[in-house]
N, C-alpha and C positions, 0 to 999 in steps of 0.2 A: 248178655254177652256170655259167650261159652268160654270158661276159664281154661279149658283144655286146648284152646286154640282151634283152628279150623283143621281137623284131622278126622280120618275115618275112624269110627268107634269100634272097638272089639264088640263081638256078639255078647258077651255077658253084660257089657255097658248097655248095649241096646236092650236086652231083656228087662234090666232096672229101669231106663228111662220109659220104656213101653210099659211097665207094670205100674209106674207112677202115673203115666197118662191114662191107662184103663180104670185104675183105681179112681182117679180125681173124677172121670168122665163118668162112671157109674154113679159116684157120690153126688155130683150135681145134678144128675138126671133124677136121682132119688129124692134127694132135697127140693128140687123143682115139683116132683110130682106130689109132695105132701104139703107143699106151700099154701095151696088153697084150702086145705083142710085145718090149717091152724088158726085158732081163735084168741089165742092170748098173744097180744100186742109184742110183748116181751120175748117171748119165744119167737114170733115172727122175724123181729129184728135181729136176734142171735143167728137164727138160720140164714138170714139173707147175708149176714158177716161172714158165716162160714162159707157159703157159697162163693163168697168173693174170694176168701183164703184157697180154697181149692182151685178155683179159676187161675189165680196167680201161680201156683205150683204145677198146674195143668200146662198152662204156657210155656214155663221155663223148661219143662220135660220136653214138650214138641219142638222148642227152639233148640235145644241141645241135640235131638235126633235131626232135625232139619240141616243144622250146621256140621254135624257129623256125617251127612250125607247117608242116613238111614232111614229107612221105613218107617212111617209112623204107624201105631197101633191101628188096627181096623176094627172098629166096632161091630159087634155080633148082633144083628136084628132079633134073632130068637131071645138073646140075654136081655135085649132092651124090653121086649115083649112080656118076659116072665118078671122083670122088675116091675113093670107098671101094673101088671096084673095082681101081682104078689101085694103091692102099696095098697091098689084098690080094695082087694081082698081084707087086708089087715085093717082097713079104715071103714069098711062097709057098717059095721055095727059101733065102732069106738073111735071116736075122733076127740077124745080127751087130751088135754095137753099132756098128761104124763104118760098116756100110750103114744102119742106121736114122738115124745122125748125118747121113750123106751126103743121104739123102732129105730131111731137114727142112731142111738147109742150101740144097738146090736149091729147095724150096719158098719158104723165106726169101727166096732171090734172086729168085725170081719175084715175090714180094710187093713187094721193093723196086723192081723195074723198073715194075710196075703203078703204083705211087704216084709215081713220078718222072715217068712220062708224065703222069699226071692234073695234078701239079703245073706239069710243062712247057706244058699247054694251058690254064692258069688263071693264068698269071703276074701278071694285074693285081691280084690279091688278095694280093700280097707280105707284107703285115703283118697279115693277117689270122688271128684265131684257128683258122679251119679249116685253113688253111697250116701253122699252128704245130703243130696237133696231127698233120697229115699228117707234118711234118718229125720230130716226137716218135717215130711209130711207125717212120720209116726209120732213125732213129738207134738205136732198140730193136732193131730186126730185124738190123742191122749187129753190134751188141754181142752178140745171141744167136747169131749166126754165128762171130763169134770165140770165143764160149764152146764152141760145138759142134764146132769145129777140133780141139779137144783129143781127141775121140773118134774121129778119123778112123784 
């Protein structure tokens, strides 16, 4: 349920929710692309759990955009193709558990940086639900990074 009630969102709030949606969509696609290359059962379980966490945050961001009568993020086909190509290329010769974990960590680090940038450009929404959700995503990504470091 949208804690802000059913009102039209401000442009900056929409930007934050869309970035959460974009960030989590890209992460879920990346995790999905490496899943069939993971040969360590424990890492596979960790990645499946992380994908579920991203899915939940994604759905909350989309729900807030819809309830706020805002357009959701439209995925970029070229971005998707580059993501899949990059993952395929990076796992062509190396599908070791440590290499896969490192790739996911790098992606999560990029996600954290992108969210931090969006928050830095929208500081006037300090106590807003969109900012809280963004911070929740950052905390989750950092926790996931700590978990994945065990596989390096």
